[in-house]
C-alpha positions as CSV (number, residue, x, y, z in Angstrom):
1,M,149.0,192.8,119.9
2,R,146.1,195.2,119.7
3,A,145.0,196.3,116.3
4,G,145.5,199.9,115.4
5,R,142.6,202.2,116.3
6,P,141.7,204.0,113.0
7,L,141.1,207.9,112.7
8,V,137.7,208.8,111.9
9,L,136.7,212.2,110.6
10,P,133.6,213.9,112.4
11,C,130.2,213.0,110.4
12,A,127.1,211.7,111.6
13,F,126.3,210.4,114.9
14,S,123.0,208.4,114.4
15,N,124.8,205.1,115.0
16,T,127.3,206.4,117.5
17,K,126.4,203.5,119.9
18,N,127.4,200.8,117.3
19,M,130.7,202.2,116.8
20,H,133.4,199.7,117.7
21,S,136.4,201.7,116.8
22,R,137.7,203.6,119.7
23,T,138.5,206.7,117.8
24,L,137.9,210.0,119.7
25,V,136.2,212.8,117.6
26,C,135.6,216.2,119.0
27,V,133.9,218.8,117.0
28,A,132.8,221.1,120.0
29,A,133.2,224.9,119.1
30,F,135.1,227.5,121.2
31,S,133.0,229.9,123.2
32,L,133.9,232.1,126.3
33,A,133.5,235.9,127.2
34,L,136.5,237.7,128.8
35,N,135.7,241.3,130.2
36,G,138.2,244.3,129.6
37,A,141.2,245.6,132.0
38,S,142.8,248.6,132.9
39,A,145.4,250.0,130.1
40,S,147.6,250.8,132.9
41,N,148.3,247.2,133.8
42,S,150.7,245.2,131.9
43,S,149.8,241.5,132.8
44,L,146.9,239.5,133.9
45,T,144.8,241.4,136.4
46,N,143.4,239.4,139.7
47,N,140.2,239.2,138.1
48,S,140.5,236.0,135.9
49,D,138.0,237.5,133.4
50,S,140.3,240.2,132.4
51,L,143.3,240.4,130.5
52,H,145.9,243.2,129.8
53,W,149.7,242.5,128.6
54,G,152.0,244.5,126.4
55,S,155.5,244.2,125.0
56,E,157.9,246.2,122.8
57,A,157.6,244.6,119.5
58,K,158.7,244.5,115.9
59,L,156.0,243.8,113.0
60,D,157.9,241.9,110.3
61,H,157.3,244.1,107.1
62,L,159.2,244.5,103.8
63,P,161.7,246.2,103.3
64,K,162.2,246.4,107.0
65,A,160.4,245.6,110.3
66,I,158.5,248.4,112.1
67,G,159.3,248.9,115.7
68,G,156.4,249.7,118.3
69,S,154.5,248.5,121.2
70,L,151.7,245.4,121.1
71,V,148.9,245.1,123.5
72,V,147.0,242.3,124.1
73,S,143.7,242.7,126.0
74,S,140.0,241.5,126.1
75,D,139.2,244.2,123.8
76,G,141.6,242.8,121.0
77,I,144.9,243.4,120.0
78,D,146.8,246.7,119.3
79,F,149.8,247.5,117.8
80,R,151.4,251.2,118.1
81,P,154.3,251.9,115.6
82,I,156.9,254.2,116.6
83,K,156.1,255.9,113.5
84,G,152.6,256.0,111.8
85,E,149.2,255.4,112.8
86,A,148.2,252.7,115.4
87,V,146.2,249.6,114.3
88,H,143.3,247.9,116.3
89,W,142.1,244.5,115.7
90,T,138.9,243.2,117.6
91,L,138.3,239.7,118.5
92,Q,136.1,239.5,115.4
93,D,138.9,240.9,112.9
94,I,141.2,238.0,113.9
95,R,140.5,234.7,112.2
96,T,143.4,232.7,113.9
97,V,146.5,233.0,116.5
98,D,149.6,231.2,116.4
99,V,151.8,231.3,119.6
100,Q,154.2,228.5,118.6
101,S,157.2,230.3,120.5
102,P,157.1,233.0,123.6
103,R,158.7,235.5,121.7
104,R,156.5,235.2,118.4
105,L,152.8,236.1,117.9
106,S,151.3,235.7,114.5
107,L,147.9,236.6,113.6
108,V,145.8,236.2,110.4
109,T,143.1,238.6,110.0
110,Y,140.1,238.6,107.4
111,E,141.7,241.4,105.5
112,N,142.8,240.9,101.9
113,R,146.6,240.6,101.2
114,R,148.2,243.4,99.1
115,W,148.8,243.5,95.8
116,H,145.9,241.0,95.0
117,I,147.9,238.1,96.3
118,P,145.3,235.2,97.1
119,G,144.4,234.6,100.9
120,D,144.0,236.3,104.3
121,R,146.4,238.9,105.7
122,P,148.9,238.0,108.2
123,F,150.8,239.8,110.8
124,D,153.8,238.4,112.3
125,F,155.5,240.0,115.5
126,K,158.7,239.4,117.4
127,L,158.4,240.2,121.1
128,N,161.1,241.9,123.4
129,N,159.3,240.4,126.4
130,P,158.4,236.7,126.1
131,I,154.4,236.2,126.4
132,P,153.4,234.5,129.4
133,P,151.8,231.1,129.2
134,Q,148.6,232.2,130.9
135,V,148.3,235.3,128.7
136,A,148.7,233.0,125.5
137,A,146.0,230.5,126.8
138,E,143.7,233.4,127.6
139,L,144.4,235.3,123.9
140,V,143.4,231.8,122.5
141,R,140.3,231.7,124.3
142,L,139.4,235.1,123.8
143,V,139.5,234.7,120.0
144,G,137.4,231.6,120.3
145,K,138.6,230.1,116.7
146,P,140.9,227.2,116.1
147,A,144.5,228.3,117.1
148,I,148.3,227.0,117.8
149,N,149.4,227.2,121.2
150,G,152.8,226.4,122.2
151,A,152.2,227.5,126.0
152,P,151.4,224.8,128.3
153,L,147.7,224.8,129.9
154,P,147.1,226.0,133.1
155,Q,148.6,224.0,135.9
156,E,146.4,221.5,137.3
157,S,146.4,217.8,138.6
158,N,146.9,215.4,135.5
159,F,145.3,212.1,135.4
160,A,147.7,210.6,133.0
161,T,151.2,211.4,132.1
162,V,152.8,209.6,129.2
163,G,156.5,210.0,127.5
164,A,156.4,210.6,123.6
165,R,158.4,211.6,121.0
166,H,157.1,214.0,117.8
167,R,158.8,213.0,114.8
168,T,159.2,215.7,112.3
169,R,161.2,215.8,109.1
170,G,163.8,217.8,110.9
171,G,164.2,215.1,113.5
172,G,161.5,215.8,116.1
173,S,161.4,216.2,119.8
174,N,161.1,214.1,123.2
175,G,158.7,215.2,125.5
176,V,155.9,214.3,127.8
177,L,152.2,214.1,127.4
178,R,149.9,215.5,130.1
179,I,146.4,214.9,130.0
180,S,144.0,216.4,132.7
181,D,140.3,217.9,132.8
182,S,141.6,220.8,130.7
183,G,142.8,218.7,127.6
184,I,146.1,217.3,126.3
185,A,149.5,219.1,126.4
186,Y,152.6,218.1,124.8
187,L,155.8,219.5,126.6
188,A,159.1,219.2,124.6
189,A,162.3,218.7,126.5
190,K,164.0,221.2,124.1
191,G,162.8,223.6,121.3
192,H,159.5,225.2,120.4
193,D,157.7,221.9,119.6
194,S,155.3,222.1,122.8
195,R,151.7,222.4,122.3
196,S,148.5,222.5,124.0
197,W,144.9,221.5,123.2
198,R,142.0,222.0,125.2
199,W,139.3,219.4,124.4
200,S,137.6,221.8,122.2
201,D,140.7,222.5,120.3
202,I,140.8,218.8,119.0
203,Q,139.1,217.7,115.8
204,T,140.0,214.1,115.9
205,L,141.9,211.7,118.3
206,A,143.1,208.2,117.5
207,E,145.3,205.4,118.4
208,P,146.6,204.0,114.9
209,G,148.7,201.5,116.7
210,P,149.6,200.5,120.2
211,Y,152.6,202.8,120.8
212,R,151.0,206.0,118.5
213,L,148.8,208.7,119.4
214,R,147.5,211.0,116.5
215,V,146.2,214.6,117.8
216,G,144.5,216.2,115.1
217,G,143.7,219.9,115.9
218,Y,141.9,222.2,113.3
219,L,145.1,223.9,111.9
220,E,147.5,220.9,112.4
221,T,148.1,217.4,113.3
222,F,150.9,216.0,115.7
223,D,151.5,212.2,115.4
224,F,153.3,210.9,118.5
225,E,155.3,207.8,119.2
226,L,154.3,206.6,122.7
227,K,157.0,205.1,125.1
228,Q,154.6,203.3,126.6
229,Q,150.9,201.9,125.8
230,L,147.8,203.5,126.7
231,S,145.8,201.4,128.9
232,D,142.1,200.3,127.7
233,D,141.0,202.1,130.7
234,L,142.6,205.4,129.9
235,Y,141.5,205.3,126.4
236,N,137.9,205.0,127.4
237,R,138.3,207.5,129.7
238,L,139.5,209.8,127.1
239,W,136.6,208.6,125.0
240,D,134.2,209.5,127.4
241,H,135.8,212.9,128.2
242,V,136.0,214.2,124.5
243,Y,133.3,212.4,122.8
244,A,130.6,211.3,125.1
245,Q,130.4,214.3,127.5
246,R,131.1,217.1,124.9
247,L,128.8,215.9,122.5
248,N,126.0,214.9,125.0
249,I,125.6,211.3,123.8
250,G,127.6,209.8,126.6
251,P,126.7,206.7,128.8
252,E,123.9,207.1,131.0
253,N,123.2,205.9,134.5
254,G,126.9,205.6,135.5
255,E,127.9,202.9,132.6
256,T,131.2,203.7,131.1
257,H,132.3,203.9,127.4
258,A,133.3,200.0,127.3
259,E,130.0,199.0,128.7
260,M,128.2,200.9,126.0
261,H,129.5,198.1,123.5
């Protein structure tokens, strides 16, 4: 049986070529620029660089929720309550976005909490219309900071598909890991346990045992039980894709990660 592949936190890379661990590390930063869209459109436009989507929504707020409309665009996020003044958050105002469920959108801003409570101020919305996967993906990329996205990655051919289980205190879920050039997606068969990680979303990726894979994002970590063992070739390909290519320390002249050792 193969020994586990340990988790390694990002640190110095001066001795990278001497590493015999097959831990994947990705500390690449998010970056992109998306242009604005017409306010009359309620979905992604034909221009892939434009985003505009809206839904009736309720903002969780004590003592009761506040009804209104929410608009997501390349200019930021706007909430227009039925009563009261509209609120606009620019992309720079938003610290992180959480889209674990299609009908919930949570964002944390850099505003202070009220009543001198420590921490940054969150805003949680319940959406009347489910947020489309492509809108959630574009919003995460727009914000450009660590986020949680339960929507699948944009459809493209996968170079690996592996059955997996994500165990949690409440039981967990069964699903499929799909690995593509965009990143890793876990599609849960039931519930809202699905996640998508672009390569830039991943801080650490490791195989602690022959039937385990740990995906460490910047905001949460998923530890999967694999229903089949990852091959050496597949793991090497993941290493090259995440670590070598993104950090520009990859193999030269056609050599693979395995050949570097």
